C-alpha positions as a Python dict, from the first residue, in 0.01 Angstrom:
ca = {
    (1, 'X'): (0, 0, 0),
    (2, 'X'): (50, 41, -350),
    (3, 'X'): (-280, 250, -369),
    (4, 'X'): (-185, 480, -77),
    (5, 'X'): (177, 514, -247),
    (6, 'X'): (-32, 609, -571),
    (7, 'X'): (-263, 858, -389),
    (8, 'X'): (27, 1015, -194),
    (9, 'X'): (214, 1067, -537),
    (10, 'X'): (-90, 1213, -700),
    (11, 'X'): (-155, 1444, -402),
    (12, 'X'): (227, 1565, -364),
    (13, 'X'): (217, 1626, -749),
    (14, 'X'): (-121, 1840, -747),
    (15, 'X'): (84, 2018, -438),
    (16, 'X'): (388, 2101, -614),
    (17, 'X'): (214, 2224, -931),
    (18, 'X'): (-18, 2459, -719),
    (19, 'X'): (300, 2564, -547),
    (20, 'X'): (459, 2623, -869),
    (21, 'X'): (160, 2845, -983),
    (22, 'X'): (153, 3064, -681),
    (23, 'X'): (476, 3206, -864),
    (24, 'X'): (219, 3357, -1075),
    (25, 'X'): (-16, 3453, -837),
    (26, 'X'): (-250, 3158, -915),
    (27, 'X'): (-368, 2934, -658),
    (28, 'X'): (-586, 2667, -797),
    (29, 'X'): (-674, 2483, -480),
    (30, 'X'): (-802, 2818, -349),
    (31, 'X'): (-966, 2923, -686),
    (32, 'X'): (-1134, 2531, -670),
    (33, 'X'): (-1239, 2527, -316),
    (34, 'X'): (-1203, 2894, -195),
    (35, 'X'): (-1583, 2897, -97),
    (36, 'X'): (-1529, 2606, 132),
    (37, 'X'): (-1223, 2670, 361),
    (38, 'X'): (-1250, 2358, 563),
    (39, 'X'): (-1213, 2155, 229),
    (40, 'X'): (-924, 2389, 119),
    (41, 'X'): (-755, 2319, 463),
    (42, 'X'): (-820, 1941, 458),
    (43, 'X'): (-657, 1927, 79),
    (44, 'X'): (-344, 2121, 206),
    (45, 'X'): (-321, 1902, 534),
    (46, 'X'): (-358, 1569, 297),
    (47, 'X'): (-74, 1701, 77),
    (48, 'X'): (154, 1781, 348),
    (49, 'X'): (73, 1422, 513),
    (50, 'X'): (151, 1296, 165),
    (51, 'X'): (466, 1458, 137),
    (52, 'X'): (580, 1315, 473),
    (53, 'X'): (450, 951, 396),
    (54, 'X'): (666, 971, 78),
    (55, 'X'): (962, 1093, 273),
    (56, 'X'): (979, 790, 466),
    (57, 'X'): (883, 534, 210),
    (58, 'X'): (1044, 684, -100),
    (59, 'X'): (1374, 482, -99),
    (60, 'X'): (1132, 122, -30),
    (61, 'X'): (929, 193, -316),
    (62, 'X'): (1128, 349, -593),
    (63, 'X'): (1315, 146, -822),
    (64, 'X'): (1572, 362, -896),
    (65, 'X'): (1649, 421, -522),
    (66, 'X'): (1639, 30, -442),
    (67, 'X'): (1871, -48, -734),
    (68, 'X'): (2174, -244, -615),
    (69, 'X'): (2410, -56, -840),
    (70, 'X'): (2263, 258, -711),
    (71, 'X'): (2476, 445, -408),
    (72, 'X'): (2283, 499, -75),
    (73, 'X'): (2149, 825, -22),
}
């Protein structure tokens, strides 16, 4: 599970950075994989699934959120 969490975290970071760069009209995923549209789609799906996974597992895995003196979210 730790490896899955790390992979999901990395993919969400990549997705977030790519999303931020689109404000400057730069889509890194498209630049890297634009000639392989199926690979580009797979990356976007994996980033989305990673975000969903982290939504449901974040509180369990996050040391800050699971601290006893931290108020519930």
